[in-house]
C-alpha positions as MATLAB code, in Angstrom:
seq = 'MVVLRDLGLDSNFRKPIRLPKLSDLELIAVNLTSEYLSIGIEYLLFRVLPNKLYNKIERSVYNRRKRNLLPIIEEVRMKLSDKFNESETYFIVDSKPLEAAKLSRSNRSFICKESYYSVPNKDYCASQQMHYYGYKLHAVCSANSIFKSIDLSKVSVQDIHYLKDIKQQFSNCTIIAERG';
ca = [
     -18.649    2.054    5.338;
     -21.134    5.010    4.718;
     -17.691    6.724    3.486;
     -17.178    3.924    1.180;
     -20.939    4.116   -0.420;
     -20.360    7.894   -0.627;
     -17.766    6.572   -3.029;
     -20.501    5.501   -5.300;
     -19.266    1.729   -4.814;
     -21.725   -1.070   -5.052;
     -22.115   -3.487   -2.406;
     -20.729   -6.621   -4.409;
     -18.197   -6.247   -7.140;
     -18.464   -9.574   -8.447;
     -21.458  -11.176   -9.582;
     -21.594  -14.555   -7.278;
     -23.542  -17.296   -8.411;
     -24.799  -17.632   -4.392;
     -24.986  -14.298   -2.465;
     -22.471  -14.308    0.196;
     -23.695  -13.283    3.939;
     -20.955  -10.631    4.175;
     -20.704   -8.018    0.900;
     -17.804   -7.096   -0.960;
     -18.246   -3.770    0.557;
     -18.397   -4.804    4.202;
     -15.475   -7.054    3.588;
     -13.524   -4.287    2.286;
     -14.793   -2.158    5.383;
     -13.566   -5.034    7.701;
      -9.853   -5.032    5.851;
      -9.563   -1.152    5.917;
     -10.687   -1.276    9.425;
      -8.259   -3.677   10.292;
      -5.377   -2.125    8.490;
      -6.497    1.213   10.574;
      -6.156   -0.653   13.752;
      -2.631   -1.879   12.934;
      -4.263   -5.516   12.856;
      -1.971   -7.440   10.809;
      -3.356  -11.100   11.996;
      -6.256  -12.457   10.752;
      -6.594  -14.718   13.660;
      -6.391  -11.441   16.260;
      -8.919   -9.859   13.511;
     -11.359  -12.586   13.884;
     -11.105  -12.632   17.943;
     -11.788   -9.083   17.771;
     -14.519   -9.004   14.993;
     -18.295   -8.371   16.780;
     -20.030  -11.331   16.740;
     -22.472  -10.219   14.254;
     -19.631  -10.085   11.713;
     -18.013  -13.242   12.838;
     -20.851  -15.409   12.229;
     -21.053  -13.847    8.588;
     -17.799  -15.156    7.246;
     -15.095  -17.871    7.763;
     -11.668  -16.743    8.322;
     -10.466  -18.802    5.175;
     -13.145  -17.476    2.874;
     -12.087  -14.165    4.213;
      -8.367  -14.660    3.463;
      -9.393  -15.808   -0.005;
     -12.083  -13.067   -1.002;
      -9.591  -10.254    0.511;
      -7.061  -11.566   -2.255;
      -9.374  -11.716   -4.898;
     -10.622   -8.032   -4.280;
      -6.985   -6.665   -3.906;
      -7.472   -4.426   -7.044;
     -10.798   -3.245   -5.887;
      -9.177   -2.529   -2.330;
      -6.193   -0.553   -4.010;
      -8.845    1.501   -5.809;
     -10.445    2.337   -2.747;
      -7.792    3.234   -1.120;
      -7.001    5.952   -3.537;
      -9.960    6.948   -3.723;
     -10.259    7.615    0.046;
      -6.710    9.103   -0.423;
      -7.852   11.461   -2.933;
     -10.907   12.538   -1.204;
      -8.820   13.243    2.457;
      -6.523   15.176    0.521;
      -8.088   17.073   -1.991;
      -7.420   20.354    0.021;
      -4.154   19.601    0.806;
      -1.392   21.722   -0.111;
       1.694   20.270    1.730;
       3.385   16.779    0.911;
       6.200   15.155    2.198;
       8.677   12.914    0.032;
      10.987   10.440    1.571;
      12.540    6.850    0.824;
      13.828    4.352    2.409;
      16.039    1.221    1.678;
      13.849   -2.466    1.459;
      16.509   -5.059    1.983;
      15.990   -8.168   -0.643;
      18.697  -10.489    0.345;
      21.734  -10.033    2.825;
      24.868   -8.423    0.744;
      26.873  -11.490    1.002;
      24.240  -13.561   -0.726;
      23.537  -11.125   -3.511;
      25.183  -12.749   -6.076;
      23.474  -16.107   -5.687;
      20.122  -14.537   -4.868;
      17.389  -15.047   -7.983;
      14.909  -12.664   -6.212;
      12.942  -10.848   -8.785;
      15.654  -11.521  -11.517;
      12.965  -12.616  -13.915;
      13.092   -9.567  -15.783;
      15.734   -6.494  -16.267;
      13.761   -3.896  -15.261;
      13.075   -5.518  -11.706;
      16.061   -6.966  -10.843;
      17.467   -5.285   -7.226;
      21.289   -3.967   -7.118;
      23.267   -2.756   -4.452;
      23.813    0.489   -2.872;
      24.909    2.287    0.454;
      22.409    4.283    2.671;
      23.929    7.063    4.390;
      21.421    7.571    7.169;
      21.438    3.958    8.213;
      25.332    3.652    7.608;
      24.807    0.491    5.607;
      25.513   -1.480    2.253;
      22.081   -3.535    1.222;
      20.921   -5.003   -1.829;
      17.284   -4.609   -2.765;
      15.045   -1.814   -3.797;
      13.772    1.878   -2.508;
      10.843    2.232   -1.396;
       9.445    5.995   -1.796;
       6.729    7.422   -0.275;
       4.489   11.006   -0.417;
       1.942   11.698    2.391;
       0.221   14.923    3.226;
       1.004   16.650    6.393;
      -1.651   15.255    7.909;
       0.044   11.882    7.326;
      -2.200   10.545    4.825;
      -0.159    8.628    2.011;
      -0.951    9.584   -1.459;
       1.619    7.499   -3.260;
       3.733    4.511   -2.494;
       6.586    3.484   -5.164;
       8.966    0.755   -5.506;
      12.409    1.751   -7.274;
      15.544    0.207   -8.307;
      18.261    1.806   -5.744;
      20.112    3.349   -8.539;
      17.025    5.932   -9.075;
      18.312    8.867   -6.944;
      15.352   10.977   -4.776;
      15.591   13.893   -6.982;
      14.980   11.595  -10.371;
      11.851   10.041   -8.337;
      10.561   13.845   -7.741;
      10.864   14.271  -11.565;
       8.853   11.488  -11.914;
       5.999   12.456   -9.501;
       5.798   16.024  -10.922;
       3.074   15.440  -13.527;
       0.872   13.765  -10.522;
       1.101   16.781   -8.069;
       0.109   20.327   -8.963;
      -0.663   23.434   -7.191;
       1.194   22.218   -4.310;
       4.176   22.308   -2.273;
       6.296   19.247   -1.914;
       8.605   19.023    0.933;
      11.695   16.790    0.348;
      15.070   15.988    2.002;
      18.298   17.141    0.816;
      19.452   13.778   -0.529;
];
């Protein structure tokens, strides 16, 4: 939580009518700690939490407040990433296929087809030797395994074109990517 305070964050981002027992900053610290410890299930998180924190918030209230704070949590995550990566000179870029639906159901699937730019499409992944229908997940991380950027794109976007898109975000560093 000291790191979060060093980033210049207030203890409560929203102005609640009634001051909660667990501040927004503490809630974000608990959330980031649970992600770091790979605790993805809130039930397990609340079994592991110390009594000091457990008595401050209910699980359903925690979940609702966490969803309301998602934009701020993302901003905190980006600030932490920038702080940890400020002296980093090497970054690694890779992509992975994300299957939205089975290939046999792709013509009947309505997943993300509300607008043209978000429609998934079909492609072949040579490394996994499979055809799939979905998206591509692009990740940029430092040599110390700290993620700098994560993006989703259509399958048709080649890795080389993604590198052209992120070229402006990264300067004075070396970007390592696979040949594909």
